[in-house]
N, C-alpha and C positions, 0 to 999 in steps of 0.2 A: 504494500500500500504506500503510495507516494502522493505528494501534493506539491505542485509548483506555485510559488508566489512570485511577486515582482522581482525580488533580489535573492530569494532563498528557495531552497528545496527542503521539504520535510520527507524523510525516508527512514526505513529501518537502518540501524547500524549494520555495517558489513565488516568481516574480518580484515579486509584490506584497509580499513580506517585506523588500524592500530598505530601506525607511525604518526599520522596526523593527529590522532587523539592525544598521544604522548606529547607531541610538539606544542599543541595549544594549551594543554594543562601546564606544561613546563614554562609557558610564556605568560602565565597569569601574573597580574600585578599583586602587590600586597593587598590584604583585605581592605575593602573600602568602607564596610560597615559590619555590624554584628551578624548579618545574615549572609555575608560573603566569606566563603572559605579562604579566599586568597590563594596563596601557593599551596599546592597539594603534592605531597611526597609520593612519588611513584616507584620508590625503591622496591624491588622485588616484583613489580607488576610486569608480567610477561605477555607475549602474544597468546600463549595458551590460556592464561587467565582472562584475557580480553575476549577470546573466542568463547569461553565458558559463560561469560557475562552476556554475550550476544545470544547464545543458545537459550539462556534463561529468558531474555527479552522475547525471543521468538516463541518459546513455549507459552509465556504469559499471553501473548497476542493470539496464538492459536486457541487458547482456552477462553478468549474474550474476557480476560481479567485485567490486564494492564498493557497499554501500548506505549512504547518508548520510541521516539523518533529523533534521529540526528537532525540538527539544523545546519545546513550546508550552504555557504554562499555560492551562488551559481557561477559568478564570473571566474573564480579561481579554485573552487572546491574546498575552500577553507572550512573546517569544522568549527562552528561558532558556539555550539553547546547542544542542548537537547530540550525537548518538551515531552511531557508524558500525560497519560490519561488513565485513571483508575475507574473501571466500571463499577459503580456503586450498586446499581440495580437495573435490571432489564424489565421484563414483565410490563406492567402498566405505567412505569415512570420513565424508563429509558434515560437514566441519569448517571452522570460521571463527574469526577473531580479532575481538574487539569492543573498541571504544574509547568513551570518554565524556568530554565536556568541557562544563562549564557556565560561564557568565560568573561571575566571582568575587563579584559583588554578590548572587548567589543561593545561595551556599554556606551550609551549616549549617541548611538547612530541609528536608532529606530529598529534595530533587528529584534529586540525583545517584543515590541508591539506587533511587528510583522509575523514573528513566530507564533505569538498567541492567536492572532487572527487566523493563521494557518491551522492551528490546533482546533479552533472553533469550527472552521470549515470542515476539517477532517471529522470532527464529532458529528456534525449534522449531515454532511453530504456523503460521507463514506461509511460511517458507522450507524447511521439512522438514529442517533440519540435525539432526545427532546430538550434536555437540560444539561448545561455544563456549568460547574461552579469552580471558583478558586477560593482556597482557604488561606487567609493572609494574616500574619502577625499584626497586632494593633499598631505597632510603630514602624512597620515596613512601608514607608511612604513611596519608595521606588516601585515596589510591586503594585501598590494601589494605583499609581499613575499608569503603569503598564496595562493593568486590567481595564481601567477607565478608557484609555486611548483605544483599546481593542474592542470597545463596545459593551463591556460588562458593567453592570450596575450594582451598587451596594444593596444588599438585601437585609442583612441582620448581623448581629454580633452573637456568636455562639459562646456561651460562658463555659469555662473550664473544659474546653473541647479537645485539645491535643496535649498529650503528656510530653513535655520538652524540658530538658535540663533539670529533671527531678521534680517537676511540678506541673500541674494542670494549668494550661494557659488559654486565655480567651482568643478567639480569632474572628476577623471580619470575613463575611461571606459575600463574595461578588458572584453574580450569576448572569447567564444569558440563555435565551430559549430559542429553539428553532422557529422560524417563521411559519 
């Protein structure tokens, strides 16, 4: 499953992405805020481990559980990051949760918004979902801006929703629905 946008392509990761994956992670800048991992140590991360990761992604998609897509810049095939979608329920709701993460060296260029717009299209056009939501930490203003620019709207704040750093935290819920 692939989706072409103006400047990017969303597609499953491939084992041939290994060197590009390592290159872009190694090129990350220091952490920009508390939700940015910054530099990630890849010591011991091998092509075999990368292939196992891709096999897990493929199995999850085959099971209609989680979809993980590489975000690739079309002009030069640079791997910018990834987007993902967790199917929360099918049946009568057709509902999923979406996530987006770009390597911080590509922030501020509109790729995050374009990636999320692509994920929204993927959810509605290819996976026949009705609702996609993003669960965002209360103080993650960058993620809120990305969700809003992509067309998502604030729906509610879920209290004590996700267990992070040893405590239950509140999250903003942004959502969008199929037309």
